[in-house]
Backbone as a chain_set.jsonl record, in Angstrom:
{"seq": "MTGPATRNWDGLTVPASGTYLLDQAHKRIGFVGRHMMVSPVRGEFTEAEAQIVVDDDPLRSSVTATMRSASIVTGHDDRDVHLRSADFLDVERYPTLEYRSTGVKLQDQTDSIFYWARLRSSNRLVGRRGGVDLASQPARTSGRFVLTGELTIKDITRPVDLQVEYGGARRDPYGQDIFGFTARAEIEREDYGLLWNVALEGGGVLVGKNVRIEIAGEAIRQS", "coords": {"N": [[0.825, -1.192, -0.011], [0.395, 2.218, -0.659], [0.712, 5.629, 0.509], [-0.804, 7.043, 3.469], [-1.868, 4.832, 6.232], [-3.753, 5.53, 8.002], [-5.896, 8.132, 9.365], [-6.85, 11.214, 10.935], [-9.904, 11.764, 12.495], [-12.242, 13.643, 13.95], [-10.83, 13.578, 16.405], [-10.255, 10.933, 16.573], [-8.337, 8.176, 15.502], [-8.657, 6.833, 12.426], [-9.298, 4.36, 9.792], [-7.709, 4.666, 6.566], [-9.642, 5.916, 3.726], [-11.425, 3.66, 1.521], [-11.927, 0.438, 0.044], [-12.43, -2.47, 1.904], [-11.929, -5.89, 2.811], [-13.207, -8.578, 4.711], [-10.947, -10.312, 6.726], [-10.188, -13.61, 6.369], [-8.724, -15.158, 8.067], [-8.894, -13.953, 10.486], [-11.512, -13.691, 11.967], [-14.76, -13.984, 13.481], [-17.94, -15.024, 13.269], [-20.229, -15.137, 15.32], [-22.792, -16.505, 17.618], [-25.099, -16.713, 20.316], [-27.313, -18.803, 21.892], [-30.004, -20.104, 23.937], [-30.415, -22.988, 25.98], [-32.943, -25.128, 27.232], [-33.794, -23.094, 28.837], [-31.817, -22.332, 30.617], [-29.123, -22.617, 30.072], [-26.288, -21.369, 28.12], [-25.723, -21.776, 24.632], [-23.185, -21.767, 22.35], [-22.229, -20.815, 19.029], [-21.114, -20.567, 15.635], [-20.789, -19.164, 12.276], [-18.746, -20.535, 10.016], [-18.041, -19.95, 7.448], [-17.897, -17.017, 5.873], [-18.287, -13.812, 4.301], [-17.325, -10.376, 3.902], [-17.696, -7.037, 2.822], [-16.379, -3.907, 3.365], [-16.901, -0.581, 2.93], [-15.099, 2.097, 3.463], [-15.733, 5.425, 3.861], [-14.753, 8.796, 2.887], [-15.996, 10.445, 4.692], [-16.452, 8.941, 7.66], [-18.989, 8.359, 8.69], [-20.545, 7.842, 6.563], [-19.955, 5.411, 5.606], [-20.181, 1.902, 4.562], [-21.478, -1.496, 4.773], [-21.598, -4.792, 3.513], [-22.513, -8.195, 3.902], [-22.171, -11.805, 3.767], [-23.171, -14.914, 4.944], [-22.586, -18.358, 4.943], [-25.08, -20.6, 5.266], [-24.917, -23.421, 5.781], [-22.551, -23.609, 7.002], [-22.794, -23.47, 9.752], [-21.771, -24.172, 13.056], [-21.769, -25.709, 16.223], [-20.335, -27.23, 17.902], [-21.463, -29.676, 18.384], [-22.399, -32.462, 16.689], [-24.921, -33.668, 16.133], [-26.697, -31.673, 16.873], [-25.889, -29.616, 15.135], [-26.644, -30.741, 12.661], [-29.391, -30.685, 12.999], [-29.877, -27.947, 13.199], [-29.315, -27.182, 10.54], [-31.347, -28.214, 9.16], [-34.772, -28.298, 7.798], [-36.24, -27.53, 10.048], [-34.981, -25.407, 11.163], [-32.635, -23.509, 9.721], [-32.829, -24.477, 7.129], [-31.021, -25.214, 4.959], [-30.769, -26.205, 2.423], [-32.638, -24.943, 0.862], [-32.215, -22.302, 1.47], [-29.358, -21.055, 1.113], [-27.727, -18.923, 2.132], [-27.203, -16.373, 4.583], [-27.84, -12.918, 4.852], [-26.432, -9.647, 5.274], [-26.985, -6.114, 5.214], [-25.875, -2.901, 5.44], [-27.47, 0.181, 6.401], [-26.898, 2.567, 7.388], [-24.679, 4.626, 9.469], [-23.942, 5.656, 12.717], [-22.765, 7.689, 15.453], [-22.422, 6.307, 18.684], [-24.525, 7.293, 21.365], [-23.182, 9.849, 23.15], [-24.064, 10.565, 25.671], [-24.445, 8.343, 27.11], [-24.06, 6.49, 30.165], [-21.684, 5.142, 30.525], [-19.826, 6.668, 29.148], [-20.004, 9.016, 30.386], [-18.946, 8.489, 32.997], [-16.387, 7.68, 32.22], [-15.362, 10.123, 31.294], [-15.533, 11.567, 33.698], [-13.721, 10.185, 35.263], [-11.315, 10.72, 33.883], [-11.181, 13.333, 34.396], [-10.638, 13.593, 37.13], [-8.128, 14.284, 38.071], [-8.182, 17.014, 37.87], [-10.001, 17.845, 39.6], [-10.811, 19.932, 42.324], [-9.225, 22.043, 41.63], [-9.801, 25.347, 41.461], [-12.414, 25.006, 42.369], [-13.224, 22.69, 41.114], [-14.321, 20.725, 38.208], [-16.362, 21.458, 35.496], [-18.175, 19.221, 33.939], [-20.036, 19.397, 31.896], [-19.06, 21.432, 30.42], [-16.931, 20.42, 29.121], [-15.411, 19.354, 26.108], [-16.829, 16.639, 24.366], [-15.318, 13.629, 23.38], [-14.855, 11.594, 20.492], [-15.865, 8.296, 20.829], [-15.272, 5.846, 19.673], [-17.185, 4.02, 19.445], [-19.929, 2.856, 17.718], [-23.108, 2.821, 16.059], [-24.361, 0.623, 13.791], [-26.718, 0.669, 11.523], [-28.947, -1.508, 9.876], [-30.055, -4.294, 7.732], [-31.015, -7.57, 8.182], [-31.136, -10.63, 6.583], [-32.751, -13.694, 6.662], [-33.663, -16.83, 5.553], [-35.038, -15.71, 3.494], [-36.454, -13.712, 4.719], [-36.49, -10.461, 5.794], [-35.366, -8.222, 8.225], [-35.007, -5.303, 10.282], [-31.793, -4.765, 11.811], [-29.802, -3.534, 14.239], [-26.409, -3.071, 14.759], [-24.215, -2.893, 17.505], [-21.278, -1.451, 17.427], [-17.79, -1.68, 18.089], [-14.981, 0.045, 17.505], [-11.709, -1.072, 16.809], [-9.217, -0.088, 16.174], [-6.643, 0.935, 13.818], [-4.023, 0.113, 11.468], [-0.915, -0.248, 9.61], [0.135, -3.465, 8.652], [2.897, -5.838, 9.202], [3.227, -6.898, 6.671], [2.683, -4.891, 4.867], [0.043, -4.419, 4.567], [-2.997, -2.505, 4.926], [-4.984, -2.463, 7.732], [-7.866, -2.802, 9.857], [-9.519, -3.295, 12.998], [-12.459, -4.705, 14.69], [-15.342, -5.11, 16.798], [-18.633, -6.401, 17.161], [-22.128, -6.462, 18.148], [-25.425, -7.658, 18.687], [-28.92, -8.309, 19.231], [-31.375, -10.615, 18.343], [-34.697, -11.898, 17.66], [-35.431, -15.039, 16.979], [-37.815, -16.163, 15.942], [-38.883, -14.187, 14.442], [-37.784, -14.611, 12.005], [-38.887, -16.837, 10.993], [-37.903, -19.106, 12.243], [-39.209, -21.371, 13.883], [-39.314, -23.72, 15.281], [-39.77, -25.692, 18.254], [-39.968, -27.037, 21.559], [-42.224, -27.481, 24.137], [-41.588, -27.329, 27.616], [-42.158, -29.477, 30.368], [-42.193, -28.416, 32.933], [-42.623, -25.764, 32.398], [-41.768, -23.129, 30.163], [-39.554, -23.32, 27.287], [-37.673, -25.598, 25.067], [-35.703, -24.422, 23.35], [-34.326, -21.31, 23.415], [-35.89, -18.155, 22.475], [-34.642, -15.764, 21.899], [-31.68, -14.613, 20.42], [-28.284, -13.851, 20.66], [-26.036, -11.981, 18.826], [-22.619, -12.098, 18.101], [-19.813, -10.617, 16.924], [-16.522, -10.567, 15.675], [-13.718, -9.178, 14.078], [-11.26, -8.553, 11.467], [-10.356, -6.323, 8.963], [-9.07, -5.947, 5.658], [-7.512, -3.563, 3.597], [-8.11, -3.087, 0.154], [-6.064, -3.032, -2.778]], "CA": [[-0.019, -0.034, 0.0], [1.04, 3.564, -0.615], [-0.047, 6.616, 1.239], [-1.035, 6.703, 4.945], [-2.84, 3.82, 6.53], [-4.824, 6.054, 8.947], [-6.116, 9.564, 9.334], [-7.51, 11.754, 12.11], [-11.24, 12.224, 12.336], [-12.923, 14.035, 15.208], [-10.048, 13.205, 17.492], [-10.042, 9.474, 16.548], [-7.509, 7.732, 14.384], [-9.574, 5.863, 11.66], [-8.665, 3.797, 8.555], [-7.836, 5.473, 5.287], [-10.813, 5.549, 2.952], [-11.225, 2.629, 0.559], [-12.686, -0.843, 0.133], [-11.794, -3.438, 2.78], [-12.509, -7.185, 2.816], [-12.987, -9.342, 5.946], [-9.786, -11.224, 6.66], [-10.673, -14.931, 6.702], [-7.87, -15.722, 9.179], [-9.18, -13.188, 11.732], [-12.923, -13.422, 12.002], [-15.655, -14.808, 14.087], [-19.371, -14.564, 13.181], [-20.772, -15.986, 16.353], [-24.017, -16.255, 18.219], [-25.352, -17.404, 21.595], [-28.703, -19.151, 22.153], [-30.171, -20.681, 25.264], [-30.985, -24.349, 25.977], [-33.677, -25.461, 28.444], [-34.033, -21.832, 29.556], [-30.872, -22.194, 31.733], [-27.626, -22.689, 29.73], [-25.982, -20.826, 26.87], [-25.138, -22.602, 23.632], [-22.435, -20.904, 21.484], [-21.939, -21.353, 17.711], [-20.675, -19.599, 14.696], [-20.81, -19.473, 10.843], [-17.305, -20.557, 9.765], [-17.78, -19.411, 6.15], [-18.528, -15.687, 5.77], [-17.51, -12.76, 3.578], [-17.881, -9.025, 4.07], [-17.033, -5.914, 2.193], [-16.62, -2.665, 4.089], [-16.449, 0.63, 2.2], [-14.83, 3.319, 4.409], [-15.901, 6.635, 3.124], [-13.994, 9.969, 3.351], [-16.728, 10.698, 5.954], [-16.725, 7.61, 8.165], [-20.399, 8.104, 8.964], [-21.154, 7.478, 5.216], [-19.406, 4.105, 5.235], [-21.216, 0.89, 4.408], [-21.058, -2.876, 4.935], [-22.4, -5.916, 3.099], [-21.918, -9.42, 4.398], [-22.82, -13.0, 3.404], [-22.769, -16.048, 5.708], [-23.081, -19.66, 4.357], [-25.89, -21.221, 6.367], [-24.471, -24.739, 6.03], [-21.297, -23.652, 7.782], [-23.051, -23.31, 11.161], [-21.221, -25.172, 13.906], [-21.924, -25.429, 17.649], [-19.561, -28.184, 18.702], [-22.196, -30.947, 18.605], [-22.754, -32.8, 15.344], [-26.362, -33.899, 15.954], [-27.326, -30.369, 16.98], [-25.651, -28.904, 13.907], [-27.517, -31.292, 11.576], [-30.739, -30.2, 13.232], [-29.915, -26.456, 12.838], [-29.268, -27.041, 9.107], [-32.569, -28.914, 8.601], [-35.941, -27.427, 7.547], [-36.823, -27.043, 11.262], [-34.36, -24.157, 11.392], [-32.146, -22.722, 8.664], [-33.213, -25.08, 5.862], [-29.868, -24.746, 4.139], [-30.863, -26.588, 1.03], [-33.439, -23.907, 0.167], [-31.71, -20.928, 1.8], [-27.904, -21.33, 1.31], [-27.027, -17.891, 2.712], [-27.779, -15.316, 5.316], [-27.255, -11.696, 4.295], [-26.607, -8.355, 6.006], [-26.662, -4.92, 4.427], [-26.031, -1.712, 6.299], [-28.282, 1.308, 5.879], [-26.378, 3.822, 7.983], [-23.773, 4.569, 10.598], [-24.019, 6.886, 13.591], [-21.959, 7.605, 16.663], [-23.176, 5.955, 19.896], [-24.901, 8.364, 22.152], [-22.129, 10.257, 24.102], [-24.553, 10.83, 26.977], [-24.538, 7.076, 27.876], [-23.428, 6.608, 31.477], [-20.293, 4.626, 30.463], [-18.971, 7.758, 28.694], [-19.947, 10.08, 31.493], [-18.007, 8.028, 33.975], [-15.023, 7.732, 31.685], [-14.97, 11.516, 31.325], [-15.39, 11.939, 35.056], [-12.45, 9.648, 35.764], [-10.231, 11.457, 33.244], [-11.07, 14.697, 34.959], [-10.342, 13.588, 38.516], [-6.863, 15.008, 38.426], [-8.379, 18.475, 37.864], [-10.916, 18.215, 40.719], [-10.15, 20.664, 43.448], [-8.658, 23.27, 41.151], [-10.759, 26.394, 41.213], [-13.759, 24.522, 42.629], [-13.597, 21.496, 40.416], [-14.464, 20.713, 36.802], [-17.709, 21.37, 34.997], [-18.065, 18.202, 32.846], [-20.839, 19.86, 30.815], [-18.418, 22.336, 29.586], [-15.803, 19.808, 28.498], [-15.745, 18.802, 24.831], [-16.909, 15.212, 24.258], [-14.467, 13.06, 22.37], [-15.409, 10.465, 19.812], [-15.617, 7.103, 21.703], [-14.905, 4.659, 18.886], [-18.394, 3.13, 19.476], [-20.85, 3.281, 16.706], [-24.289, 1.996, 15.778], [-24.474, 0.293, 12.336], [-28.118, 0.27, 11.246], [-28.94, -2.384, 8.676], [-31.062, -5.28, 7.525], [-30.567, -8.971, 8.221], [-32.073, -11.569, 5.866], [-32.617, -15.158, 6.968], [-34.75, -17.603, 4.983], [-35.775, -14.727, 2.634], [-37.188, -12.762, 5.564], [-35.598, -9.36, 6.083], [-35.791, -7.435, 9.337], [-33.902, -4.337, 10.636], [-31.014, -5.171, 12.911], [-28.776, -2.528, 14.498], [-25.256, -3.654, 15.392], [-23.462, -2.054, 18.373], [-19.918, -1.689, 16.934], [-16.712, -1.038, 18.797], [-13.847, 0.089, 16.64], [-10.57, -1.592, 17.652], [-8.038, 0.557, 15.791], [-6.149, 0.643, 12.441], [-2.568, 0.262, 11.288], [-0.28, -1.067, 8.524], [0.781, -4.637, 9.312], [4.287, -6.051, 8.742], [3.236, -7.291, 5.29], [2.321, -3.835, 4.094], [-1.403, -4.29, 4.385], [-3.676, -1.604, 5.822], [-5.997, -3.226, 8.356], [-8.518, -2.287, 11.07], [-10.234, -4.315, 13.747], [-13.735, -4.284, 15.253], [-16.265, -6.079, 17.321], [-20.054, -5.997, 17.075], [-23.07, -7.301, 18.805], [-26.827, -7.355, 18.507], [-29.822, -9.353, 19.679], [-32.55, -10.814, 17.476], [-35.646, -12.878, 17.998], [-35.387, -15.99, 15.842], [-39.176, -16.374, 15.439], [-39.102, -13.131, 13.456], [-37.246, -15.06, 10.72], [-39.468, -18.138, 10.616], [-37.25, -20.216, 12.928], [-40.242, -21.485, 14.871], [-39.286, -25.03, 15.945], [-39.523, -25.649, 19.697], [-40.675, -28.041, 22.429], [-42.613, -26.984, 25.44], [-41.095, -28.066, 28.749], [-43.236, -29.903, 31.289], [-42.172, -27.496, 34.078], [-42.756, -24.367, 31.883], [-40.73, -22.657, 29.272], [-39.3, -24.037, 25.979], [-36.391, -26.14, 24.946], [-34.781, -23.508, 22.715], [-34.638, -19.913, 23.637], [-36.335, -17.391, 21.314], [-33.69, -14.676, 21.687], [-30.278, -15.018, 19.981], [-27.284, -12.787, 20.72], [-25.059, -12.074, 17.811], [-21.299, -11.659, 18.612], [-18.913, -10.567, 15.84], [-15.171, -10.041, 15.843], [-13.103, -9.264, 12.814], [-10.233, -7.648, 10.967], [-10.563, -6.066, 7.584], [-7.861, -5.628, 4.913], [-7.743, -2.683, 2.493], [-7.841, -3.633, -1.195], [-5.285, -2.099, -3.596]], "C": [[0.879, 1.25, 0.01], [0.164, 4.559, 0.072], [-0.249, 6.148, 2.695], [-2.085, 5.662, 5.132], [-3.991, 4.384, 7.385], [-4.911, 7.492, 8.716], [-6.838, 9.974, 10.601], [-8.917, 12.174, 11.731], [-11.924, 12.441, 13.682], [-12.181, 13.528, 16.42], [-9.79, 11.659, 17.593], [-9.242, 9.131, 15.33], [-8.317, 6.571, 13.652], [-8.857, 5.415, 10.419], [-8.708, 4.812, 7.413], [-9.021, 4.984, 4.536], [-10.454, 4.519, 1.902], [-12.075, 1.464, 0.798], [-11.844, -1.889, 0.901], [-12.578, -4.738, 2.739], [-12.201, -7.86, 4.198], [-11.838, -10.336, 5.777], [-10.331, -12.588, 7.21], [-9.907, -15.534, 7.856], [-8.222, -15.074, 10.509], [-10.603, -12.773, 11.771], [-13.693, -14.376, 12.893], [-17.109, -14.264, 13.987], [-20.14, -15.511, 14.067], [-22.166, -15.621, 16.862], [-24.142, -17.123, 19.478], [-26.833, -17.589, 21.725], [-28.812, -19.698, 23.571], [-30.952, -22.003, 25.198], [-31.681, -24.63, 27.286], [-33.914, -24.3, 29.359], [-32.934, -21.529, 30.585], [-29.459, -22.032, 31.219], [-27.438, -22.085, 28.301], [-25.351, -21.842, 25.922], [-24.53, -21.552, 22.585], [-22.174, -21.568, 20.108], [-21.412, -20.23, 16.877], [-20.87, -20.105, 13.232], [-19.328, -19.379, 10.458], [-17.063, -19.96, 8.305], [-18.598, -18.087, 6.002], [-17.596, -14.725, 5.002], [-18.163, -11.423, 3.902], [-17.052, -8.049, 3.338], [-17.44, -4.629, 2.902], [-16.031, -1.534, 3.299], [-16.325, 1.745, 3.191], [-14.802, 4.578, 3.57], [-14.943, 7.768, 3.682], [-14.646, 10.475, 4.66], [-17.097, 9.334, 6.578], [-18.195, 7.271, 8.448], [-21.196, 7.852, 7.686], [-20.657, 6.116, 4.76], [-20.513, 3.085, 5.147], [-20.622, -0.494, 4.491], [-22.12, -3.771, 4.243], [-21.741, -7.2, 3.492], [-22.803, -10.611, 3.995], [-22.317, -14.127, 4.26], [-23.352, -17.338, 5.034], [-23.791, -20.402, 5.458], [-25.461, -22.616, 6.722], [-23.208, -24.806, 6.836], [-21.526, -23.458, 9.262], [-22.414, -24.508, 11.921], [-21.412, -24.749, 15.405], [-21.139, -26.354, 18.551], [-20.262, -29.463, 19.041], [-22.788, -31.313, 17.282], [-24.26, -32.955, 15.205], [-27.13, -32.545, 16.017], [-27.117, -29.538, 15.688], [-26.446, -29.403, 12.754], [-28.937, -30.773, 11.747], [-30.91, -28.719, 12.843], [-29.87, -26.241, 11.346], [-30.502, -27.569, 8.432], [-33.669, -27.84, 8.424], [-36.552, -26.946, 8.866], [-36.189, -25.629, 11.609], [-33.877, -23.441, 10.161], [-32.522, -23.231, 7.257], [-32.203, -24.726, 4.789], [-30.004, -25.145, 2.676], [-31.734, -25.533, 0.226], [-32.904, -22.493, 0.377], [-30.232, -21.064, 2.161], [-27.171, -20.199, 2.014], [-27.87, -17.067, 3.651], [-27.075, -14.006, 4.918], [-27.458, -10.499, 5.303], [-26.173, -7.199, 5.153], [-26.921, -3.711, 5.341], [-26.829, -0.675, 5.604], [-27.832, 2.596, 6.446], [-25.377, 3.614, 9.098], [-23.939, 5.864, 11.456], [-23.17, 6.644, 14.864], [-22.88, 7.159, 17.799], [-23.304, 7.186, 20.751], [-23.836, 8.64, 23.238], [-22.631, 10.502, 25.494], [-24.747, 9.518, 27.761], [-23.629, 7.178, 29.131], [-21.95, 6.144, 31.435], [-19.387, 5.75, 30.008], [-18.893, 8.833, 29.714], [-18.986, 9.699, 32.549], [-16.553, 8.052, 33.507], [-14.499, 9.175, 31.619], [-14.673, 11.999, 32.74], [-14.074, 11.424, 35.631], [-11.235, 10.346, 35.212], [-10.081, 12.824, 33.823], [-10.735, 14.755, 36.399], [-9.129, 14.327, 38.907], [-7.07, 16.496, 38.482], [-9.343, 18.877, 38.997], [-10.164, 18.878, 41.867], [-9.54, 21.915, 43.002], [-9.762, 24.237, 40.819], [-12.176, 25.85, 41.355], [-14.172, 23.342, 41.823], [-13.798, 21.713, 38.921], [-15.889, 20.611, 36.353], [-17.716, 20.405, 33.776], [-18.925, 18.683, 31.639], [-20.117, 20.704, 29.88], [-17.195, 21.75, 28.832], [-16.199, 19.184, 27.179], [-15.76, 17.232, 24.868], [-16.058, 14.689, 23.155], [-15.089, 11.799, 21.74], [-14.928, 9.16, 20.53], [-15.042, 5.959, 20.953], [-16.0, 3.624, 18.903], [-19.361, 3.738, 18.557], [-22.071, 2.359, 16.624], [-24.448, 1.84, 14.271], [-25.907, -0.185, 12.161], [-28.054, -0.548, 9.904], [-30.108, -3.351, 8.686], [-30.471, -6.679, 7.432], [-31.611, -9.791, 7.469], [-31.739, -12.99, 6.169], [-33.853, -15.795, 6.396], [-35.656, -16.661, 4.145], [-36.662, -13.771, 3.428], [-36.2, -11.704, 6.046], [-36.215, -8.475, 7.22], [-34.673, -6.469, 9.697], [-33.181, -4.874, 11.851], [-29.906, -4.119, 13.119], [-27.57, -3.238, 15.259], [-24.547, -2.571, 16.272], [-21.992, -2.368, 18.087], [-18.92, -0.975, 17.777], [-15.494, -1.158, 17.879], [-12.595, -0.195, 17.419], [-9.258, -0.918, 17.241], [-7.536, 0.185, 14.366], [-4.64, 0.829, 12.368], [-2.159, -0.417, 9.939], [0.513, -2.217, 9.119], [2.175, -4.854, 8.705], [4.343, -6.541, 7.273], [2.802, -6.174, 4.37], [0.876, -3.629, 3.86], [-2.077, -3.339, 5.396], [-4.887, -2.403, 6.361], [-6.616, -2.441, 9.467], [-9.267, -3.455, 11.653], [-11.519, -3.789, 14.399], [-14.409, -5.438, 15.94], [-17.686, -5.547, 17.213], [-20.988, -6.927, 17.749], [-24.47, -6.808, 18.57], [-27.647, -8.465, 19.111], [-31.031, -9.436, 18.758], [-33.473, -11.874, 18.101], [-35.858, -13.866, 16.781], [-36.721, -16.253, 15.176], [-39.506, -15.359, 14.38], [-38.66, -13.555, 12.034], [-37.844, -16.476, 10.413], [-38.777, -19.306, 11.285], [-38.095, -20.565, 14.147], [-40.14, -22.817, 15.715], [-38.97, -24.888, 17.409], [-40.286, -26.814, 20.351], [-40.959, -27.408, 23.722], [-42.081, -27.923, 26.58], [-42.173, -28.327, 29.792], [-43.274, -28.967, 32.458], [-42.349, -26.027, 33.649], [-41.553, -23.99, 31.082], [-40.578, -23.504, 28.084], [-37.871, -24.6, 25.968], [-35.321, -25.256, 24.347], [-35.206, -22.136, 22.821], [-34.989, -19.176, 22.356], [-35.31, -16.23, 20.932], [-32.284, -15.21, 21.318], [-29.378, -13.774, 20.006], [-26.236, -12.974, 19.677], [-23.723, -11.448, 18.307], [-20.351, -11.769, 17.456], [-17.553, -10.026, 16.18], [-14.436, -10.168, 14.548], [-11.994, -8.228, 12.59], [-10.465, -7.517, 9.487], [-9.286, -5.573, 6.882], [-8.223, -4.703, 3.724], [-7.275, -3.314, 1.187], [-7.072, -2.587, -2.039], [-6.114, -1.632, -4.802]], "O": [[1.949, 1.294, 0.617], [-1.039, 4.334, 0.2], [0.09, 5.026, 3.07], [-3.047, 5.564, 4.371], [-5.062, 3.783, 7.474], [-4.117, 8.06, 7.966], [-7.397, 9.114, 11.281], [-9.102, 12.876, 10.736], [-12.143, 11.498, 14.442], [-12.81, 13.085, 17.381], [-9.197, 11.174, 18.556], [-9.428, 9.707, 14.258], [-8.586, 5.515, 14.225], [-7.878, 6.047, 10.024], [-9.591, 5.664, 7.317], [-9.404, 3.819, 4.644], [-9.318, 4.487, 1.429], [-12.904, 1.493, 1.708], [-10.687, -2.138, 0.562], [-13.804, -4.695, 2.64], [-11.109, -7.725, 4.749], [-11.783, -11.093, 4.808], [-10.843, -12.68, 8.326], [-10.454, -16.38, 8.564], [-7.873, -15.608, 11.562], [-10.895, -11.586, 11.621], [-13.271, -15.523, 13.035], [-17.444, -13.215, 14.537], [-20.636, -16.547, 13.624], [-22.666, -14.536, 16.565], [-23.418, -18.099, 19.675], [-27.569, -16.604, 21.673], [-27.827, -19.746, 24.308], [-31.959, -22.137, 24.503], [-31.104, -24.408, 28.35], [-34.207, -24.488, 30.539], [-33.074, -20.58, 31.356], [-28.653, -21.365, 31.868], [-28.28, -22.255, 27.42], [-24.543, -22.67, 26.342], [-25.205, -20.665, 22.062], [-21.924, -22.772, 20.051], [-21.277, -19.095, 17.333], [-21.082, -21.294, 12.995], [-18.72, -18.313, 10.552], [-15.95, -19.518, 8.016], [-19.829, -18.096, 6.01], [-16.368, -14.806, 5.042], [-19.367, -11.336, 4.142], [-15.835, -8.201, 3.235], [-18.618, -4.296, 3.032], [-14.832, -1.505, 3.021], [-17.317, 2.273, 3.694], [-13.956, 4.756, 2.693], [-14.422, 7.667, 4.793], [-13.957, 10.875, 5.598], [-17.977, 8.647, 6.058], [-18.601, 6.109, 8.451], [-22.412, 7.667, 7.746], [-20.92, 5.714, 3.627], [-21.637, 3.331, 5.585], [-19.418, -0.672, 4.308], [-23.326, -3.554, 4.36], [-20.516, -7.303, 3.427], [-24.021, -10.473, 3.887], [-21.101, -14.314, 4.32], [-24.51, -17.343, 4.615], [-23.188, -20.787, 6.459], [-25.616, -23.003, 7.88], [-22.808, -25.871, 7.307], [-20.554, -23.292, 9.999], [-22.504, -25.66, 11.499], [-21.233, -23.586, 15.764], [-21.24, -26.297, 19.777], [-19.783, -30.256, 19.851], [-23.614, -30.563, 16.763], [-24.838, -32.429, 14.254], [-28.096, -32.338, 15.281], [-28.029, -28.858, 15.216], [-26.898, -28.61, 11.928], [-29.611, -30.457, 10.766], [-31.913, -28.308, 12.258], [-30.344, -25.204, 10.884], [-30.676, -27.38, 7.228], [-33.527, -26.684, 8.824], [-37.344, -26.005, 8.824], [-36.823, -24.803, 12.265], [-34.702, -22.762, 9.55], [-32.522, -22.452, 6.304], [-32.514, -24.018, 3.831], [-29.428, -24.507, 1.795], [-31.511, -25.321, -0.966], [-33.121, -21.605, -0.448], [-29.876, -21.173, 3.334], [-26.06, -20.44, 2.486], [-29.096, -17.05, 3.548], [-25.867, -13.991, 4.678], [-28.453, -10.386, 6.018], [-25.156, -7.255, 4.462], [-27.997, -3.535, 5.912], [-26.881, -0.627, 4.375], [-28.323, 3.649, 6.039], [-25.254, 2.504, 9.616], [-24.055, 6.975, 10.94], [-22.919, 5.504, 15.256], [-24.025, 7.607, 17.859], [-22.389, 8.0, 20.872], [-23.605, 7.812, 24.119], [-21.838, 10.64, 26.426], [-25.156, 9.546, 28.922], [-22.598, 7.851, 29.132], [-21.098, 6.646, 32.168], [-18.24, 5.795, 30.451], [-17.863, 9.483, 29.894], [-18.226, 10.563, 32.988], [-15.633, 8.384, 34.255], [-13.316, 9.414, 31.865], [-13.713, 12.733, 32.973], [-13.396, 12.123, 36.384], [-10.248, 10.559, 35.917], [-9.008, 13.424, 33.766], [-10.547, 15.855, 36.92], [-9.087, 14.945, 39.971], [-6.251, 17.206, 39.065], [-9.493, 20.057, 39.318], [-9.087, 18.463, 42.296], [-9.318, 22.812, 43.815], [-10.589, 23.949, 39.954], [-13.05, 26.187, 40.556], [-15.351, 22.989, 41.819], [-13.475, 22.787, 38.412], [-16.59, 19.711, 36.814], [-17.286, 20.795, 32.69], [-18.576, 18.406, 30.492], [-20.436, 20.755, 28.693], [-16.531, 22.429, 28.049], [-17.241, 18.531, 27.115], [-14.811, 16.608, 25.345], [-16.066, 15.257, 22.063], [-15.775, 11.038, 22.421], [-13.738, 8.981, 20.786], [-14.355, 5.135, 21.557], [-15.81, 2.496, 18.448], [-19.612, 4.943, 18.571], [-22.022, 1.223, 17.094], [-24.649, 2.824, 13.56], [-26.272, -1.282, 12.584], [-27.253, -0.298, 9.003], [-31.017, -3.258, 9.51], [-29.529, -6.919, 6.677], [-32.813, -9.654, 7.697], [-30.614, -13.448, 5.97], [-34.97, -15.375, 6.698], [-36.876, -16.821, 4.111], [-37.522, -13.099, 2.86], [-35.178, -12.038, 6.646], [-37.374, -8.063, 7.171], [-33.505, -6.767, 9.449], [-33.798, -5.368, 12.795], [-29.141, -3.868, 12.188], [-27.774, -3.906, 16.273], [-24.316, -1.457, 15.802], [-21.507, -3.435, 18.463], [-19.122, 0.178, 18.157], [-15.042, -2.247, 17.527], [-12.393, 0.323, 18.517], [-8.247, -1.15, 17.904], [-7.995, -0.806, 13.799], [-4.061, 1.612, 13.122], [-2.968, -1.053, 9.264], [1.409, -2.031, 9.943], [2.576, -4.128, 7.795], [5.43, -6.587, 6.697], [2.561, -6.432, 3.19], [0.481, -2.781, 3.06], [-1.758, -3.372, 6.585], [-5.691, -2.938, 5.598], [-5.998, -1.514, 9.99], [-9.604, -4.432, 10.984], [-11.658, -2.589, 14.633], [-14.089, -6.601, 15.695], [-17.889, -4.333, 17.178], [-20.667, -8.104, 17.912], [-24.668, -5.629, 18.277], [-27.084, -9.497, 19.477], [-31.639, -8.415, 18.436], [-33.054, -12.642, 18.967], [-36.398, -13.498, 15.738], [-36.771, -16.537, 13.979], [-40.325, -15.627, 13.501], [-39.073, -12.977, 11.029], [-37.271, -17.205, 9.603], [-39.056, -20.445, 10.909], [-37.799, -20.158, 15.27], [-40.821, -22.968, 16.729], [-38.087, -24.131, 17.811], [-41.131, -27.462, 19.732], [-40.069, -26.851, 24.363], [-42.141, -29.148, 26.47], [-43.009, -27.461, 30.054], [-44.37, -28.728, 32.966], [-42.229, -25.134, 34.488], [-40.449, -24.485, 31.31], [-41.419, -24.374, 27.859], [-36.998, -24.168, 26.72], [-34.164, -25.311, 24.763], [-36.3, -21.77, 22.391], [-34.478, -19.499, 21.284], [-35.196, -15.833, 19.772], [-31.812, -16.183, 21.906], [-29.72, -12.753, 19.411], [-25.594, -14.023, 19.63], [-23.74, -10.359, 18.881], [-20.073, -12.882, 17.007], [-17.466, -9.065, 16.945], [-14.524, -11.231, 13.932], [-11.805, -7.255, 13.32], [-10.744, -8.511, 8.816], [-8.503, -4.841, 7.488], [-9.122, -5.015, 2.944], [-6.233, -3.963, 1.108], [-7.4, -1.401, -2.008], [-5.633, -0.841, -5.613]]}, "num_chains": 1, "name": "protein.A"}
């Protein structure tokens, strides 16, 4: 790569603009469900691709991603076969899951986590001239964003917002411009026609309805 790998934006070091692809060696498209109402079951889609277009204005960037439904794994062969069946993902009819972003925005800087972070950083100034007025201090970009978008499973599309935490950017030892990130969201599987379940005798159901999405990845800029 030529030119700088990063730039400054609103007090944050962000990747250079361009098209980035998800690094297959550094990714996890994971999820967490609940079994018998009491225990978490973790899994992931091992085959996934994503293209991230980083705009000159980071808040105009975009993401498209495709996951191969048959690549779902949870560490238990019988369960994986069931998840690939028509009871759940029906991978023969619906070979992919798709995600397309529709916008990017900064996470609300008034969230309590940011207030306390600012308070802690200001502690060293407390006591000088009566303390520090936090309201008068400029808020710095946190590196946390909300990626609005649409998730398609079994040809059913629903809005899903990802809570994204930017991990930083640099040029690696091989001359590639990279950046890292994590993201999370929660969906209700029945919204996508994933209806199979068994009622438990003592109340509740065998498979939880809510699924937490957990994503971690690294993206490489294309020349």
